[in-house]
N, C-alpha and C positions, 0 to 999 in steps of 0.2 A: 606772717612767714616768723619766727623765732629767733633770733642773734643772743648766743649765750644759751642754747639750748640741753649741752650735755650737762651743765650745773645743778645743783639740788633745789631750787626754784625752776628751771627752764624744763625738767623733767617732769614734774609734775604738772607746771600748766598744759603742755604737753598733752600729755593724759588727759586731761580735764577739758582742753578743747575737742578734742577727738572722742571723747566721750559724748560729746552732745552733739555730735556728728560734724564737729570743721575739719576741712584739710589742712594739716600743718606740715610746712615746709619748713628746714632749716637752713642754715648756713654762718658763716664766720665773718667776723668783724675784720679779722686781720685779715680780710681781702674787700676795701669796700667796692670798689667798681664791678668787681663779680658780684657780691652780696647785692648792690643796688640793680641789677640788671635780672636777679633773681627774683627781686622784691616784686617789681611793676606788674606782675601778673597778680598780686596777689591785694585782698583789703585793708589788711593790721599787718601793721612791723611791730614787735613787742621786741625793745634791745635789752638782756640780760647784761651782755658784755663785760665785763672787766675783770682787771688785774686783783689778786685777793687780797684782802686787806689785811687778813689773821696772818700775819708774818712779819719778821722784824723790819723793819723798816732803818733801811739806807738812803743814799743819796739815790740808788739806782731803782732798788724798789718804787721809793718813790712818783720816780719817772713813767716807769712804768701804768701804776697807779695811773696817774693825769693822763698819758697816751692813750691808756684801755680806754678813760670813760671823757674824756676831752677831742685829742688830736682827731683818733680812728670815728668818732660820732660824725663829726665835719666834716672827714672825710667823703664818708660813707651819702652825708645827706647832701652833698657836694654831685655827689655822683648822681645822687636820684634825681637831682633838677634837672639832669642831662635825659631823663628818660620820659619819652613822650606819653606815657600812661605812669602814673605813680597813686597809690592803696590810701585810702582816704584817711585813717589812723596812723599815729604817729603815738605809741606808747614807751615813754623811758623808764628803767631801773633809775632811782638817786637812792638817798639813805637818811637816816635823821643825823646824820653827820653835819646836815647842810646848816642845822642850830647851831655847831657848835654844841660845848659842853658847860652845865650850869648844876649844881644841884642843891639850887632854889626856884628858880625858874622853872616854866612852864609853857612849852612851847605849843602853837597850833599850826597850821598851814600858812597862816597868813603874818606868822614874828618874823622877823629879819634873819637871813643869815650872818653867821659868825664869821671870826675873822682866823680860826687856826688851819692848819694846812687840807683837812679833807672837809672843812667847812667851806673854803674856797674851790676846791675840787668838786664839794656839789653844785656849786654856783654855777661854776663852768658848765656842767654834764648839764647841768637845766637850761641855762642860754643857749649847748649846741641844739638841742632838743628843739627849743622856738624857732629855728632855722626851719622847720619841716611844716610848722604855722604859715611861714611866709611861703611859702609851696602850695599854703591853702588846705593842707592835715590837719586837723583835729587832734590835739598835743595833750599828751597826762604825763606826771612826772609822779608817780611810787612811792615815796619816800618811805623805806624797810628800817624799821627797827630789829632785834637782833629774834632769826628764825627759831622755832621752836617745833621739830619735828624729828622724824626716824631715816634712818637711810640716810643721815647728812645735815648738815647746819652745826650750832652750835651744841644741843643738847646729849648726844652721844660721846663728844668728846669730856663733858662735864660727868658723865654716869660714870666713870672708870674709875677716880678717886672716889667720890663718893657712896659707891658700890662699897669699896672697900674701908669705910670708915676714915676717909684719907679730906674729905671736902669740907671750906671754909668759905668764909668768906675773901672779897677781895677787899686789902688794901681796910679802909676804915668802914667798909660797909655803908656809908651813908648812901655812896651817889644810887641815883636813879638807872631801873634798869627797865629801857622802853621795851615789853616783847611783843610777839604774837604767836598763833601755833600754825602750823604750815599749811591747814588748812583754811584758814581763813589768808591766809596771804595769796593762797589761788585764786579767794573767791572777788580778792580785788581787785587786781587782776582781769578776770573776767569781766568785771565792771568795768574795769580801764578801760577797756577792748571793746563794749557795747556801746557804752554812753558818758563815761565820764570827761572832764579837761582839767587843765591846769592841775596845779600840787595835792596830791591824797596823802596822808600820812598811813601809811602799814604797819600799827602799832594798835597792840589791845586798851579797850578802855580804862583799864586799872595797869598802869605801870606800880612798878613794887620795888622799892631802893633793894640794894643784892642782897646786904643782909637778911630783909623779908626775904627774897628770891632761896637762899641760901637753906632759911630753914623751912621753909614751903616743900621744897627738893627731897633735905636730907626725913621731912618727917614721911611724904611721899612712898621713902624708898625705907626708912625704918631703921637709919642710921642716923649716926651721932654728926657733925659735923661740926671740927673745934678745932681746925688745923687752919686758921687765916692763910691768903697767900701775900705774903710780904711785898710791900711798893719795891722795893729793892730789888726781890725776884723777879718781878713781872716786868721790870723797866729792863733789866738783864735778858731774858728771853726776848719783847717785845721792843726794845728799845721805845724813841717817841711816839712808836705805836700806841704803847701802853696808857697812854694820854686819855683816850675816851672809854676805856675800861675803869679804871679810876678815877675818871671825875664823872662820867657819865651827862644822860640828860631826861626831864621828866616832858614826854610829849604825847600828844592825846590829837585822837583821830575824826575830830571837830568836824571838818570839812565830806572826811570820807562817810559820816554818818549822816550827815545833812542830807548829801547826794543818797541815801536811803541804802547804804552797805547795813546791814545787822551782822554782828559778830555773832557766831556761833561757838564761841569761847573766850567769853571777859572775863574771864576770875582763872589767876594764873592753878589755881588747886586745879580745876576741874582743867585745864587744859593739859595738866604735867599729869594728871591720871588716866584723862585719853591714851597719852602717849606710851604711856608706861605699860598700859591695860597691850594695845597693839605690838610693842615690842614682846610681850610674853608670850604673844599669840605660834 
């Protein structure tokens, strides 16, 4: 069962599961008791539900972000505990926001959590998921970076200004950009469903700075990219939520690779070339 199957990652994962012969059910986390009853007949649960983070933050938005990732999963697992039969596996989305931000540090799965708003939410998100372990379920937490794909995610939004020659670095451009191809995020979720437990960084092995990303995307599109996005403008659009984009984090999938996941796209230029060819078809 997939919670949040209507999202960009959820749709791709559902298709991949069906393609390999799995039956896929979907439910909404907004109705935790009903979803728990529905889940009782399943072998595995994947929780991808959550309020979008890419919006202007205010107190109400931050409450919704936390409620969707902490409060509703808690109520879901509490309801699941009342079921006479439960799945054997619980996989939850998380995010590399877990580590906080840094221009100099490198984070792996064993790194401690940060102390900003997103880091605290991610840590609580994962703690709630561990309640499923108390019910005898295998639990995996997929800490996702910036997903690049067609039909959704970050890339289509970036392509509009870049194709017009209006692209540019964000802020200083020195901040790290830990990205992942949509095909690899799907593959990591499949591995988590089948055999993994604990935290898994879902980021490509070769993160880049924002300036490097800008240069690579512009080169793939054969367009200039000389118009930086000023810090003031980004903060005006996203408010406090601009911090993650302006500061970033360098995250490596150390444990993900040790568990046997082989990335199809480990270099940004290869990933962008593949995705841009797909859009052109």
